[in-house]
C-alpha positions as CSV (number, residue, x, y, z in Angstrom):
1,M,-35.6,41.9,-41.7
2,K,-37.3,38.6,-43.0
3,I,-33.7,37.4,-43.2
4,K,-32.3,38.1,-39.6
5,F,-35.8,36.6,-38.4
6,L,-35.1,33.4,-40.1
7,L,-31.7,33.0,-39.0
8,I,-32.7,34.0,-35.4
9,I,-35.8,31.0,-36.0
10,L,-33.3,28.8,-37.4
11,T,-30.6,29.1,-34.7
12,F,-33.0,28.5,-32.2
13,F,-34.7,25.4,-33.6
14,Y,-30.8,23.9,-34.0
15,N,-30.3,24.9,-30.3
16,F,-33.4,23.2,-29.1
17,C,-32.6,20.2,-31.1
18,Y,-29.1,20.1,-29.8
19,S,-30.1,20.0,-26.3
20,Q,-33.0,17.7,-26.9
21,D,-30.0,15.7,-28.6
22,N,-27.7,16.0,-25.7
23,I,-30.6,15.3,-23.0
24,K,-31.0,11.6,-25.0
25,K,-27.5,10.5,-24.9
26,Q,-27.3,11.6,-21.1
27,K,-30.1,9.1,-20.1
28,A,-28.6,6.8,-22.5
29,I,-25.0,7.2,-20.6
30,D,-26.8,7.1,-16.8
31,S,-28.4,3.7,-18.2
32,M,-24.9,2.5,-18.8
33,I,-23.8,3.8,-15.6
34,M,-26.1,2.1,-13.7
35,V,-25.2,-0.8,-15.2
36,V,-21.7,-0.3,-14.0
37,Q,-22.5,0.6,-10.5
38,D,-24.4,-2.9,-10.1
39,K,-22.7,-4.6,-7.1
40,G,-23.3,-7.9,-8.9
41,I,-21.5,-6.6,-12.3
42,Y,-18.3,-8.2,-12.1
43,A,-19.7,-11.8,-11.6
44,T,-22.1,-11.3,-14.4
45,K,-19.7,-8.9,-17.0
46,G,-15.9,-9.7,-15.8
47,S,-13.8,-7.0,-15.3
48,K,-12.5,-6.6,-19.1
49,E,-16.0,-6.3,-19.8
50,V,-16.8,-3.0,-17.1
51,L,-13.7,-1.5,-18.1
52,R,-15.0,-1.8,-22.3
53,I,-18.1,-0.4,-21.0
54,C,-16.9,2.5,-18.6
55,T,-14.4,3.6,-21.7
56,E,-17.7,3.8,-23.6
57,I,-19.3,5.5,-20.7
58,Y,-16.1,8.3,-20.9
59,Y,-15.9,8.9,-24.4
60,Q,-19.8,9.4,-25.2
61,S,-19.9,11.8,-22.2
62,K,-16.6,13.4,-23.2
63,E,-18.3,14.4,-26.6
64,I,-21.2,16.5,-24.7
65,D,-18.9,17.5,-21.8
66,Y,-21.2,15.3,-19.5
67,G,-19.2,16.0,-16.1
68,K,-20.9,13.1,-14.5
69,G,-20.2,10.5,-16.6
70,M,-16.4,11.2,-17.2
71,I,-16.2,11.3,-13.6
72,Q,-18.1,8.2,-12.8
73,A,-16.1,6.3,-15.6
74,D,-12.9,7.1,-14.1
75,L,-14.0,6.2,-10.5
76,K,-14.8,2.4,-11.5
77,M,-11.8,2.0,-13.7
78,S,-9.7,3.0,-10.8
79,E,-11.5,0.5,-8.5
80,V,-11.0,-2.1,-11.1
81,Y,-7.3,-1.6,-11.2
82,L,-6.7,-1.5,-7.5
83,N,-8.9,-4.9,-7.6
84,E,-6.5,-6.3,-10.2
85,Q,-3.7,-4.7,-8.1
86,N,-2.5,-3.0,-10.9
87,Y,-1.7,0.3,-9.2
88,K,0.0,2.3,-12.0
89,A,-2.9,2.8,-14.4
90,A,-5.4,3.0,-11.1
91,L,-3.0,6.1,-10.1
92,E,-3.4,7.5,-13.9
93,K,-7.2,7.3,-13.4
94,I,-7.6,8.4,-10.2
95,L,-5.8,12.0,-11.4
96,Q,-7.7,12.2,-14.2
97,G,-11.4,11.7,-12.0
98,K,-9.6,14.2,-9.7
99,S,-9.0,16.7,-12.2
100,L,-12.2,16.5,-13.7
101,A,-13.9,16.3,-10.2
102,K,-12.2,19.4,-9.1
103,E,-13.3,21.2,-12.1
104,F,-17.2,20.3,-12.1
105,E,-17.2,21.0,-8.3
106,D,-18.1,17.7,-7.8
107,N,-16.9,17.0,-3.5
108,Y,-18.3,13.6,-3.3
109,S,-16.4,11.8,-6.4
110,L,-13.6,13.8,-5.2
111,A,-13.2,12.5,-2.1
112,V,-13.4,9.1,-3.4
113,C,-10.7,9.8,-5.7
114,F,-8.6,10.9,-2.7
115,I,-10.0,7.7,-0.5
116,Q,-8.3,5.5,-3.9
117,E,-5.4,7.5,-3.9
118,A,-5.2,6.3,-0.1
119,A,-5.6,3.0,-0.8
120,V,-3.3,2.6,-3.7
121,Y,-0.3,4.6,-1.3
122,S,-1.3,1.8,1.6
123,E,-1.3,-1.1,-0.3
124,L,2.7,0.0,-1.8
125,G,3.4,1.1,2.1
126,Y,3.6,5.0,1.2
127,I,2.2,5.8,4.2
128,K,2.6,9.2,4.8
129,K,1.1,9.9,1.6
130,S,-1.9,7.5,2.4
131,D,-2.4,9.4,5.5
132,K,-2.4,13.0,3.7
133,A,-4.8,11.5,1.1
134,L,-7.0,10.7,3.3
135,D,-6.4,14.2,5.3
136,N,-7.6,15.9,2.2
137,A,-10.7,13.4,1.4
138,L,-11.9,13.8,5.4
139,R,-12.2,17.9,4.8
140,L,-14.3,17.2,1.8
141,V,-16.8,15.3,4.1
142,H,-17.3,17.9,5.8
143,Q,-18.5,19.9,3.3
144,I,-20.9,17.3,1.7
145,P,-24.1,16.4,3.7
146,L,-24.1,14.2,6.6
147,K,-26.5,11.5,5.2
148,E,-24.1,11.2,2.1
149,T,-21.0,10.8,4.0
150,Y,-21.5,7.8,6.2
151,L,-19.9,5.6,3.3
152,L,-17.1,8.0,2.8
153,K,-16.2,7.9,6.4
154,A,-16.5,3.9,6.4
155,L,-14.0,3.7,3.8
156,I,-11.5,6.7,5.3
157,N,-11.6,4.8,8.5
158,R,-11.0,1.6,6.8
159,T,-7.8,2.7,5.0
160,K,-6.6,4.3,8.1
161,A,-6.3,1.1,9.8
162,Q,-4.9,-0.5,6.8
163,N,-2.2,2.0,7.4
164,F,-1.7,1.2,11.1
165,Q,-1.5,-2.4,10.5
166,R,1.7,-1.7,7.5
167,S,3.5,1.0,9.7
168,S,3.3,-0.5,13.4
169,V,2.9,2.7,14.3
170,G,0.8,3.9,17.1
171,V,-1.5,2.3,19.8
172,K,-2.2,-1.1,19.9
173,D,-5.6,-1.1,19.2
174,S,-5.3,1.5,16.7
175,A,-6.2,-0.9,13.4
176,L,-9.3,-1.9,15.7
177,I,-10.4,1.0,16.7
178,Y,-10.5,2.8,13.3
179,L,-12.2,-1.0,11.9
180,Y,-14.9,-0.7,14.5
181,K,-15.7,3.0,13.8
182,G,-15.9,2.2,10.3
183,Q,-18.1,-0.4,10.3
184,E,-20.7,1.5,12.9
185,D,-20.7,4.1,9.8
186,I,-21.7,1.5,7.5
187,K,-24.5,0.5,10.1
188,K,-25.8,4.4,9.3
189,L,-26.6,3.5,6.4
190,D,-29.7,3.1,5.2
191,N,-31.4,-0.5,4.5
192,K,-32.3,0.6,0.7
193,N,-28.8,1.2,0.1
194,P,-27.5,-1.8,-2.4
195,Y,-23.8,-1.9,-0.6
196,K,-25.1,-1.3,2.9
197,F,-24.6,-5.7,3.3
198,F,-21.8,-5.8,1.1
199,F,-19.6,-3.4,2.9
200,M,-21.0,-4.9,6.3
201,G,-19.1,-8.0,4.7
202,I,-16.3,-6.6,3.6
203,F,-15.6,-5.2,7.7
204,A,-16.5,-8.3,9.0
205,T,-13.2,-10.1,7.3
206,D,-10.8,-6.8,8.0
207,L,-11.9,-7.5,11.6
208,A,-11.3,-11.1,11.1
209,E,-8.1,-11.0,9.7
210,E,-7.0,-8.1,11.9
211,Y,-7.9,-10.6,15.2
212,Y,-6.1,-13.6,12.9
213,R,-2.8,-11.4,13.2
214,R,-3.6,-10.8,17.0
215,N,-3.7,-15.4,17.1
216,D,-6.9,-14.7,18.3
217,F,-8.8,-17.5,16.1
218,L,-11.9,-17.5,17.6
219,K,-12.8,-13.8,17.2
220,S,-11.5,-14.1,13.7
221,E,-13.7,-17.0,13.0
222,M,-16.4,-15.1,14.5
223,H,-15.9,-12.4,11.9
224,L,-15.7,-14.8,9.6
225,N,-19.4,-15.8,10.0
226,E,-20.7,-12.7,10.1
227,F,-19.1,-12.1,6.8
228,H,-20.6,-15.4,5.4
229,K,-24.0,-14.2,6.9
230,V,-24.1,-11.3,5.1
231,M,-22.9,-12.5,1.6
232,F,-23.6,-15.8,0.8
233,K,-26.6,-14.8,-1.3
234,E,-24.4,-12.1,-3.2
235,K,-24.0,-12.3,-6.9
236,D,-20.5,-11.6,-6.8
237,Q,-18.9,-14.2,-4.6
238,S,-15.2,-12.7,-5.6
239,N,-14.8,-11.4,-1.9
240,F,-14.8,-15.4,-0.7
241,I,-11.5,-15.6,-2.1
242,H,-10.5,-13.3,1.0
243,Y,-12.8,-15.4,3.3
244,Y,-11.3,-19.0,2.2
245,I,-7.4,-18.1,2.4
246,L,-8.4,-16.7,6.1
247,K,-10.4,-19.5,7.0
248,G,-7.0,-21.9,5.6
249,N,-4.7,-20.0,7.4
250,I,-6.6,-20.5,10.6
251,E,-6.7,-24.0,9.7
252,N,-2.7,-24.2,9.2
253,K,-2.2,-22.4,12.6
254,K,-4.4,-25.3,14.2
255,K,-2.5,-28.0,12.0
256,D,-5.6,-29.2,10.4
257,Y,-3.8,-29.2,7.0
258,L,-6.3,-31.1,5.0
259,Q,-9.1,-29.0,6.3
260,A,-6.7,-25.9,5.0
261,L,-6.1,-27.1,1.4
262,E,-9.8,-27.4,1.0
263,Y,-10.3,-23.9,1.9
264,F,-7.1,-22.8,-0.5
265,D,-8.8,-24.7,-3.6
266,K,-11.9,-23.4,-2.9
267,A,-10.0,-19.6,-3.0
268,L,-8.2,-20.9,-5.9
269,G,-11.4,-21.9,-7.4
270,L,-13.0,-18.4,-7.2
271,N,-9.6,-16.9,-8.2
272,Q,-9.7,-18.2,-11.3
273,K,-13.2,-17.7,-12.1
274,Y,-13.0,-14.0,-11.3
275,R,-9.7,-13.2,-12.2
276,I,-9.1,-10.2,-9.9
277,Y,-7.1,-10.0,-7.0
278,T,-4.3,-11.1,-8.8
279,L,-1.8,-10.9,-5.6
280,S,-4.2,-13.3,-3.7
281,L,-2.8,-16.0,-5.7
282,R,0.4,-15.7,-3.7
283,D,-1.4,-16.1,-1.0
284,I,-3.0,-18.9,-1.9
285,Y,0.1,-21.0,-2.7
286,S,1.9,-19.7,0.0
287,G,-1.1,-21.2,2.5
288,K,-0.6,-24.5,0.2
289,A,3.1,-24.7,0.6
290,Q,2.7,-24.1,4.3
291,S,-0.2,-27.0,4.3
292,Y,2.2,-29.3,2.4
293,L,5.0,-28.8,4.5
294,G,2.7,-29.8,7.8
295,L,2.2,-32.7,5.9
296,N,5.8,-33.6,5.2
297,D,4.9,-33.1,1.6
298,Y,8.2,-31.7,0.4
299,K,7.4,-32.0,-3.1
300,N,4.4,-30.0,-3.0
301,Q,5.3,-27.7,-0.8
302,A,8.4,-26.8,-3.2
303,I,6.2,-26.4,-5.9
304,Y,3.5,-24.2,-4.5
305,S,6.4,-21.8,-2.5
306,A,8.3,-21.9,-6.2
307,K,4.8,-20.4,-7.4
308,A,4.0,-18.2,-4.7
309,K,7.8,-16.8,-5.1
310,K,7.4,-16.3,-9.1
311,I,3.9,-13.8,-8.4
312,T,6.5,-12.1,-6.1
313,D,9.4,-12.0,-8.5
314,S,6.7,-10.6,-11.2
315,I,6.8,-7.0,-9.4
316,T,9.7,-6.1,-11.9
317,I,11.9,-3.0,-11.6
318,A,10.5,-1.5,-15.0
319,D,6.8,-1.7,-13.1
320,Q,8.3,0.1,-10.3
321,K,9.8,2.9,-12.3
322,L,6.3,3.4,-14.1
323,L,5.1,3.2,-10.9
324,N,7.2,5.9,-9.4
325,I,6.4,8.1,-12.8
326,A,3.1,8.1,-11.6
327,I,3.4,9.3,-8.2
328,D,5.4,11.9,-9.4
329,I,2.6,13.0,-11.8
330,N,0.0,12.5,-9.3
331,E,1.9,14.5,-6.5
332,G,2.7,17.2,-8.7
333,D,-1.3,17.8,-9.1
334,D,-2.9,18.1,-5.9
335,P,-6.1,20.0,-6.4
336,F,-6.9,20.4,-3.1
337,I,-3.9,22.8,-1.7
338,D,-5.9,25.5,0.5
339,K,-4.5,28.7,1.8
340,E,-3.6,27.5,5.4
341,N,-1.0,25.2,3.3
342,K,0.5,28.4,1.7
343,N,0.8,30.5,5.0
344,Y,2.3,27.4,6.5
345,N,5.0,27.2,3.8
346,Y,5.2,31.3,4.2
347,L,6.0,30.7,8.0
348,I,8.4,27.9,7.5
349,A,10.3,30.4,5.4
350,C,10.4,33.0,7.8
351,T,11.5,31.1,10.5
352,F,14.5,29.7,8.3
353,I,15.5,33.3,7.6
354,V,15.2,34.4,11.2
355,L,17.2,30.8,12.4
356,A,19.8,31.8,9.5
357,G,20.4,35.1,11.0
358,L,21.4,33.9,14.3
359,I,23.3,31.2,13.6
360,F,25.1,33.9,11.4
361,Y,25.8,36.0,14.5
362,I,26.6,33.2,16.6
363,F,29.7,32.0,14.5
364,R,30.2,35.5,13.5
365,Y,30.5,37.3,16.3
366,K,30.6,34.8,19.6
367,I,32.7,31.8,18.5
368,P,35.9,33.8,17.8
369,H,35.3,35.8,21.2
370,D,35.1,32.6,22.9
371,H,38.1,30.9,21.3
372,R,40.0,34.0,22.5
373,S,39.1,34.1,26.2
374,T,39.3,30.4,26.8
375,K,42.3,28.4,28.4
376,V,43.0,24.5,27.4
377,S,44.3,22.8,30.1
378,P,46.9,20.4,28.7
379,E,46.5,18.0,32.0
380,V,43.0,18.0,31.1
381,N,43.9,17.0,27.4
382,S,46.3,14.5,28.3
383,S,44.1,12.4,30.3
384,E,41.3,12.2,27.9
385,L,43.7,10.9,25.3
386,Q,45.0,8.5,27.1
387,L,43.3,5.3,26.6
388,K,42.3,2.3,28.7
389,P,44.4,-1.1,28.1
390,F,42.2,-3.7,26.9
391,S,42.8,-7.0,29.2
392,P,44.4,-10.0,27.5
393,L,41.4,-11.9,27.4
394,Q,39.5,-9.2,25.8
395,N,42.0,-8.4,23.7
396,E,41.9,-12.0,22.4
397,K,38.0,-11.7,22.0
398,S,38.1,-8.7,19.9
399,E,40.5,-10.3,17.3
400,T,38.8,-13.1,17.2
401,E,35.4,-11.2,16.5
402,I,37.1,-8.9,14.1
403,E,38.9,-12.4,12.0
404,S,35.2,-13.9,12.2
405,L,34.2,-10.6,10.0
406,R,36.7,-10.3,7.3
407,T,36.5,-13.8,7.1
408,L,32.5,-13.3,6.6
409,I,33.1,-10.8,4.2
410,Q,35.2,-12.0,2.4
411,L,33.0,-15.2,1.5
412,A,30.1,-12.9,0.6
413,K,32.5,-11.0,-2.0
414,N,33.3,-14.5,-3.4
415,D,29.4,-15.8,-3.6
416,D,30.6,-18.1,-1.8
417,K,27.7,-20.9,-1.0
418,A,29.2,-21.2,3.0
419,F,28.6,-17.5,3.5
420,L,25.3,-17.6,5.1
421,L,26.2,-20.7,7.3
422,K,29.2,-18.6,8.6
423,F,26.8,-15.4,8.8
424,S,24.7,-17.7,11.4
425,E,27.8,-18.5,13.6
426,V,28.6,-14.6,13.7
427,F,25.0,-13.7,14.4
428,P,23.5,-16.7,15.6
429,S,19.8,-15.1,16.3
430,F,19.5,-13.1,13.1
431,N,17.6,-15.1,10.6
432,Q,15.6,-16.7,13.1
433,K,14.1,-12.9,14.4
434,L,13.9,-12.7,10.4
435,I,11.8,-15.8,10.1
436,N,9.6,-15.0,13.0
437,I,8.4,-11.9,11.3
438,N,8.0,-13.8,8.0
439,P,8.3,-17.7,7.7
440,Q,7.9,-17.2,4.1
441,L,11.5,-15.8,3.7
442,T,13.7,-17.8,1.5
443,H,17.0,-18.7,1.3
444,S,18.5,-16.1,-0.8
445,D,16.1,-13.6,1.1
446,L,18.1,-14.1,4.2
447,E,21.2,-14.2,2.2
448,Y,20.1,-10.5,1.0
449,C,19.2,-9.4,4.7
450,A,22.5,-10.7,5.7
451,L,24.4,-8.4,3.2
452,I,22.3,-5.5,4.1
453,K,23.5,-6.1,8.0
454,L,26.9,-5.9,7.1
455,K,27.0,-2.6,5.1
456,F,27.4,-3.8,1.8
457,D,25.4,-1.3,-0.7
458,T,23.5,-1.7,-3.8
459,K,26.3,-1.5,-6.3
460,E,28.5,-4.1,-4.0
461,I,26.0,-6.8,-3.7
462,A,25.1,-6.6,-7.8
463,R,28.7,-7.0,-8.2
464,Y,29.6,-9.7,-5.9
465,K,26.3,-11.6,-6.6
466,K,26.6,-11.3,-10.5
467,V,23.4,-9.5,-10.9
468,T,22.3,-6.6,-11.9
469,I,21.6,-2.9,-10.2
470,N,17.9,-3.3,-11.3
471,S,17.5,-6.6,-9.7
472,V,19.0,-5.8,-6.6
473,I,16.9,-2.9,-6.0
474,S,13.5,-5.0,-6.9
475,K,14.9,-7.8,-4.3
476,K,15.1,-4.9,-1.8
477,Y,11.7,-4.1,-2.5
478,R,10.4,-7.7,-2.0
479,I,12.1,-7.9,1.1
480,R,11.0,-4.8,2.1
481,K,7.4,-5.9,1.5
482,K,8.0,-9.4,3.0
483,L,9.3,-7.6,6.7
484,N,6.6,-4.6,6.5
485,I,9.6,-2.4,6.7
486,S,8.2,1.2,5.9
487,T,9.2,3.0,3.2
488,D,9.8,5.8,5.5
489,E,12.6,3.6,6.9
490,N,16.3,3.5,6.2
491,M,16.4,-0.5,5.2
492,Y,20.0,-0.6,6.7
493,T,19.1,0.8,9.9
494,W,16.3,-1.4,10.5
495,M,18.5,-4.4,9.8
496,L,21.2,-3.1,12.6
497,N,18.4,-1.5,15.2
498,T,15.8,-3.9,15.0
499,L,17.4,-7.2,15.0
C-alpha cells in the first residue's frame, strides 16, 4: 500500500514538473513569436534570420505539441517565401499550416493560410484556384469574431482586386472597387494595432498602381503621396522599392527620363539592402532600359534589357515542374470541403445519369424512325452542293495569299532570319498589337508569337528552332505572363481571336 501511494505521488510530481517545464517552454516560444511578428523584423534581422528563428520556433513547438507555435512559424515562413517569390516553398509551408490549423481548430490561422494560398495562385496566373481559396477564407471569416475579421477581409479584397487586374474579366472598375473596400476595412482597425498604418501604405501603393495602369498619373501620384505620409517613419523601408519603381515608371511616361533613373536607382539600392521581392529587380531593369531608350542611350538600354530578360529567363522549366507538383499536392489535401460540395457532386452525378438515359432513348428509338419517315429531295441536295465560282480577281487574291503563307511556313521551318519580316508583311498589324500590350517584348518573343499564330505546336517549334521541348514550354509560359494571358485560356485561340 505504501509503495502504491509512493508511486502515485511520484507520478503526480513528475506530471507537475513536466507541465511547469512545458509552460516555461511555451513562454519562451511566445517571446520568439513576438520577435518575428514585429513589423520591422526584415529591417533589423533580414529574411534569412527570420527563417532561422521560425525554424527554431517550429521544432521547439513540435517537441511539446504546441499548436500555436507550429502554426505561427509556418505562417511567417510562407510570408517570407512569398516576399522572395519562392512560390514552391511558400505553397509547401501553406499546406503544412492548413493541416495544423485544422487539427488545432484555429479558424483565424486557417483563413490566413487560404489567403496566402490565393496570393500565390494569383501571382502565377491561376485565377480560378485563387478565387476558390478566397471563397474558403471568406466562409471562415463568418465564424470569427467581427473585430478580428477586418484585416482578413482587407487582404481578401486586395487579392480579389489583383485577380481582376490579371484576368481582365469583370466590370471595368472591379479592381478599384475591391481595393477601396479593402482600404475601408483597414481603417476600421484599432489605432493601437501596429499593422494598421503599414497596410494603409500597402493599399495606397496598390491604388497608385491601378491608376497608373489607367494612365491617370495625377491620382496615382496622389496615392503615392499617401503612402509616403504613412510609411516614411517605418524602420522597414522595403515597400519603398515598389514606391520608387512606380515613381520611375510615371516619370518615364512624362518623358523626364533622368528623374526616372534617379527613382529606379533608389529602388535598386533598397532591393540590394533587403534582398526581397526578387522579381522587382526585373521591373527596375526594365524601367531603366526604357529611360535609356528615351535618352537615346542605346548601349545602356541594351544592357538593362538583357539584365531584365536574364531574370525573366531564370524561371526554368525545372522550377515549373516542381511548382506544379506542389500545386497538385496542395489541391489534394483541401481541409475545407463541406457537405454542400458533396451534395452538389451527388446532384451532378444524378443529372448526368438521367441525361445519359435520355440521349440513349433518343438515339435508340427516335432517330431510326426519323430516318425511315424522311425523304431526301435530290433537287435540294444538288443545289446545296453547287459551289459559287470565284471571280478571277478573287481567285488571284486567294492564290497569292496561299502562296504567301506557304513561303512563310517554309521560312519558319528553315528557321530563316527573314521569317519575322515576311510575317509582318502578311500580318501587318499583329506585332504592333502585341507591342501595344507589352512594349518589353523581345524579337524572340515576337517570333514565337508568330509561330503560335501559324499553329505550330510545341514539338514543331522545338524541332524547327533547334531547341528542347522544355525550353519552348518555358518560353510560352513567359510570353503568357508578359501578355497577361490567363492560364484558363488557350494560347493559340487567344492569338487567333484577340489579335
